[in-house]
N, C-alpha and C positions, 0 to 999 in steps of 0.2 A: 492409235488408229485401228479400227476394226478390220478384219479380213475382208469384209464386203467393200469397205472404203478403199482398201489397197487394191483389190481386184478391179474396182470401178476406175481407179486411177490408171491402172495398167491398160485398161481398155482404150484409154485416150492416148497413152504414150506408145503402146506397142502395136505392131501390125496385127491384123485379125487372126492370122494363123497362130499367134502366140497364146491366144486365150479361147479360140473357137472350140477347142476340144472339151472345155468345161461345160457341164449342164447349166441351163438357165432356169430361173424361176418364172412365175407368171408374168412378171414385169420385164422379162428379157435380160435380167442381170445374172452374171455368173454366180453360182451357188455351190456349196459343198454339202448341202443338206442331204441329197440322195446318198452320197458316199458315207456320211456320218450315220445315216439310218441303218446302213449295213454293218458299220464298224462298232458303234457304241454298245450294242448288246453283248459284245465280247469283253468289255471292260467292266470289272466288278469292284465292289467295295469289300474291303477286308477288315473285320473287327477282331481284335486280338485281346485276350485276357492273359496277363503276365503275372508272375509272382511278385509280391511285395519285396523290396530289398531286405526286410527283416528276416524273410524266410531263408536267406543265404547266410545268416549270422548264426553260428552255433549257440550263442547265448539265448537267442530267441526261441531255439528249439528245446530249451531246458524248461520242463513244466514248473519247477520251483521258481526259476527266474521270472517266468511269465506271471505266476501267481503273486509273487512279491511286488511286482511293479504293475499289477492289475492290467496285464496285456491280454486281450481276447485270445481264446484258443484257436479261433479261425482268423488268421491274418487277412488283412484287407487285400483285395486284388485290384490291379491297375488295368485300365482299358485304354487302348489306342486304336487308331484307324489309319488305314492306308488303302492302296489300290492294287489291282491285279489284272492279268490278261489271260483269257482262255485261249490256248493255242492248239488244243487237241480236244475236239468235242466228243469223239468216240470214247477216249480213255479218261476224259475229265481233267486233263492237266491244266493247271493255272500257274502262270509265272508271276512272281512278285520279288521284292527286295528281301534279302536276308535280315536287314535291320528292322523290317516291318514285323517279322514273325519271331525274332530272336527271343529266346526264353519263354515262348508262348506255352501256356497250359491249355489253351483252347483257341481255335481259329474258326471263325464263321465267315462265310462268303455270302454276300448279298448280290443277287443278279439285278439287272436293270428292270426286269419284270417283278421285282420285289420278293422273289423266292429267296429264302435263307437256308443255307446248307452248311453242315459241319464239314470242315476240310481236314484231310490228313496230310502231314508233312512227309513228302517223299524224300527230300534231302535239301541241303543248302550248301552254298560255297561262300564263306566270308570274304575270300580273296577278290571276288568279282561282285559281291553283294547281291547274288542271285539265289532265289529259292524256288522250289517246285512244290506245289500243292496238288492234291487230288480230290475231286468231288465226284459224287455219284448222282447224276441227274440226266434227264432226257431233254431233248429239244434245246440243246446248247448251241450257241453261236461261237465260232472260233475266228481268230485273226490269222491270216496267212503271213508267214515270214517274208519280208523283203530283203534285198541285198544291200546291206549298209555300206559295203565297199563301193557301191555305185552312186552314193550320195555325193553331192558337191556343195561347197559353200554357196549360199544363196538359194538353194532349193527350199520351197515352201514345205512346212511341216505343221502338224496339228498334235497338241498334247491333250490327252484325255485322262481324267482321274477324278479323285474325290477330295479336292483341297479343303482343309479346315473341317472336314466331315460334313459339309453343307449339302452334299449330293453330287452326282456326276456333272462335271463341267468340262467344256471344250475351250481351249485357248489356241491361238495360232501364232506363227512366226516363221522364221527362216533358220536354216542351218548357219550358225555364226562361225563355227570352226570345227575341224575334224582332228581326231588323234590327240586330244588333250591329255597330257600326262603330267606327273610331278605335282599334283594338287594335294597329295597326302590324304585323299578321301578313302581310297581303297588300295589293296595291294597290287591289283592288276588294273591299270588305268589306260583306257583308249577311248575316252569319252567323245560323244557327239555333243557339241555345245550348241544351244539354241536360245533365242530370245522369246520363245513361246513361254508364257507365264507358268512356272512350276512352283507351287507353294506346299507347305506342310500338308501331308495327306495325299499329295500327288504321287508319292514314292510308290514304285511298283506299277504305275500306270503306263499307258501306251504312248509312244511317239510314232506317228504314222505319216507316210507320204500322201500326196494328193490322190493316189489311186487306192488308198485304204490299206496299204501293206504295213506290217509292223517293222519299223527300222530301228527301234530302240526301246529300252525300258527306262523310264524316268527314275532318276536315282538321287540327285543332289542339286543344291542351289548354292550360290554365293551371293550373299546380300545382308544388309543390316537387319539385326533382330530376327534372322532366320526367315525373312520374307523375300518375295521375288524382287529382283532388281534387274531382270532381263538377262541374267546369266544362269542358265540351267544346264544340267548335264544328264545324258542318257547313256546307258551301256549299249553299244551297237548290237544289232540283231545277230550278226554273224558270230560274235563272241557268245551271246546268249544261247544261240542254238547249240554250239559246241559244249558249253557248260551243262545245258539241259540234258543232252544225250548221255553224258557221263553220270549225272545225278540219277537219271532214270535207271541206268544200268547198274551203278554201284552204290547209290545213295549218297555219293559225295564225288568231288573231283579228285582223282588220284594223280597227283602231280609227281613227276619223276625227277631224277637228278641228272644234271648235265656236267657239272663240275668245272665251271669257268666263271670268271668275273669279267664283265664288260663295262665300257663307258661310252658316252656319246662322242661322236666325232666333233672336234673343234677346228677352228680355222688354223690354229697353230699345228695341231696334230695332222691335219690334212696336208700341210706343207711338209712336215718332217717325214711323213709316211708316203709322200708322193701320191696321195689319193686323188682320184679324178673328181670327187665331189665331196660335199659336207655330209652326205647321208651315209648310214652304216653304223655298226657297233664295233668298237675297237676292243680286242681281247687284251685284258690286263694281266690276268693270272689263269693258269690251267692247273687243275688238281691232278697230282700224279695218280695214275691208274684209273682215272675217270673216263666216262664216255667221250668227253671232249678230247682228252689226250689220245684215246684209242682211235678217234676219228682223224687225228693228225693236226689238230688245231695247235697253234703256238702263240705266245704273247706277241703283240704288234700286228697280228692278223686283223684284217677288216672284214667282218661279215656283212655282205651287201645284199644277200638274198636268202630266202628260205622257201623251199618247195616252189620255186619259180616266181615268187613275189618279192618285190624289193623290200629291204629293211630300212626304215627311216632312222632308227636309233636304238639305243640300248633297251629302253622300255618296250619298244615294239618287238624286238627279238625275244625279250623275256616273256612278254604276253603270249606269243605264239608257241614258244617252247613250253610254257607252263600249261598250255591247253592241249598239248600233244600227249595222248595216253602212253603209259609205261609200256615199253616193248616195241613201240613203233619207231620207224626210221624217218629222219628228215634229211633232205638234201640241202646243203649249205653252199652258197656261192661265196667264195672267199678271195680277197685280194691280198697277196703277200708280196710286197715290193712291186715289181712289174709283172708278177705272175698272176693269172686268174685261175683259181682252182675250184673244183667241184668235190666236196667231201660229204660223206654219208655218216650220220651220227644216230645211234640208237639210244633212246631215252631209257635210263636205268631206274630201278626202284630206289626210293629214298633210303639212306643209311639208317639201319636199325640199331639203336643204342644197346650195348651189352649191359649187364647188370653192374653198372658203376654206382656205388652207394650215393655219391653226391652229397651236397650240403643243403640243409633245410633253409627255406626262405621265409622268415616270419611274416612278411607282408603279403606273401602268396602261399597261404597255408596249404600244405599238401604237395608243393612243388619242390623238387630237389635239383640242384645244379652242380656243374663241375667246370673247372677250367678246360679249355680246349688244348689237350695235350698232344705231343708228337705221336703219330700213328692214327689219330682220328682223321677222318676224311676232310674236315674243315680246317685242320691245322695248316697255317700258312696262307689260308684264304681270307680269314676274318679273325679279329681279336674280340673276345667276349666271354660269356658264360653259356654253356650248353645245358639245356634241360635234359636230365637223365631219367627222371621218373616223375609221374604225377599220380598221387594216390586217389583212387575213386571216392566219390561222395565227400569231397572236400571243396572248400571255396576255390582252391587252385584248379580243380577240374572244371569249374564254370568259367574260367577266364578265356578259353579258346587256345591256350598254349598246348603244345604237343611235345613229347619226347623227341629230341633231335633238333629242336629250335635253338638257334644261336642268338642270345640276347646281347645287343651291342649298344643300347641307348635307353635312358629313362628320362622322359621329359626333355630338358635341354642338356642333359649330361651324357657324355660319351663314356661307356664302360668297356674295359678291356679284360676284366677278370672277375672272378666270383667276389673278391673283396671289394672291388669298385662297384659292382652291382648292388651288393648289400648296403654299402655306404650311400649310394644314390637313392635307393628305396627308403632308407631311414630318413633322409632329408627331404624327399619329394612330397608334394602336396597333391591331393586328389583334385581332378581326375588324373590318373597316371596314363602317360603315353609311352608304351613299351615298343621299342624298335627291334625287329628281329629278322634273321635270315632263316627261311624255311626252304630247304632244297636250294634252288637257284633264285628264289623269290624274296624280295624284301617287303615285309609287311609291317603295319602299325596296329597295335591293339590299344584301345582306350578302355581303361578300367575305372569305374566311378565308385 
């Protein structure tokens, strides 16, 4: 059913004050056309030229190998298309998804008025799948940020993007759910779910409310064959704004270390801990000497709020901790038995690996790993293999891994040591899904 048909039906079912604020067209029917005329010029098409996979293979960089197998000296380049949103007309900042511009050699932005502009990557954050581009142009249109925390299930929304590369397209729907997590799509998940059609090519486009404010960046879909099935996800605007501020300032999101492991509250835990509700994050482990220990947190504490806002669960707490800059303090509301405490925790810098030689990983050339030994900050927190070093200009440097990452899973295999990691990689088939702990964040890397 089209948005016009839905609104016409609402006119019959709802009292006049429920729809009278919407503008009407020449026939007296509610219309979003005036709002879209203001909004759509801020949504752009993004064309990306990426390296061919053979460029990352050392054999294909060998001139003798290329000549023997008659491989052209200039490897083919692959093109892809996505969407983006201009959010700062004065400085030319454009938001999109990290997966749209990942490994890009060249990024071209096409405006609605058909101007094409080369874009520069300011920075990206794989954890939230957000990237910031910069273009130099005059007479740009920008989208204003809305408050994604103010959205409710049932609110009307409009998705704008470039599905399948056919050109700018507008689809409509409602907010189907809020705070979606645990989907395994990104490391930091707090998605707005919508039934507005989101298809390949919509990634990086805008999700707006009926006043034309940006309340999300379209990111992912769940559906057969990668097509829309009425389940689309957008990164909420409040998260996007925080990520963007750090990318503009540092070129990346500088996440810090908290030093605790938490889990969601369950009905059984709520009973055993005498919790008043099923909301909150239960502290499972606290790292000795960590910011969490210095703040006074203990196992079995229930974190129910951060900076005056309630905490829904472990993922919610991790998202907000992960977006707090290093050195800043957060105020935690904590329930300990029948006590209600207010604790202050300062986010610390991530642990820097010392010059531990480590063991080479053949399947991840250039990456060296070590067991998590006593004395390391992650000892007793997680079992796995910690990345000690990544040699520059190697395939391993292209994976997204970083020194200090603790690898604890490969595909469906749990790994607790270097030996188990190497064995799992030998047996695994591509694509590889590597599960890791980075700071206090659990991430998944997919390597093809």
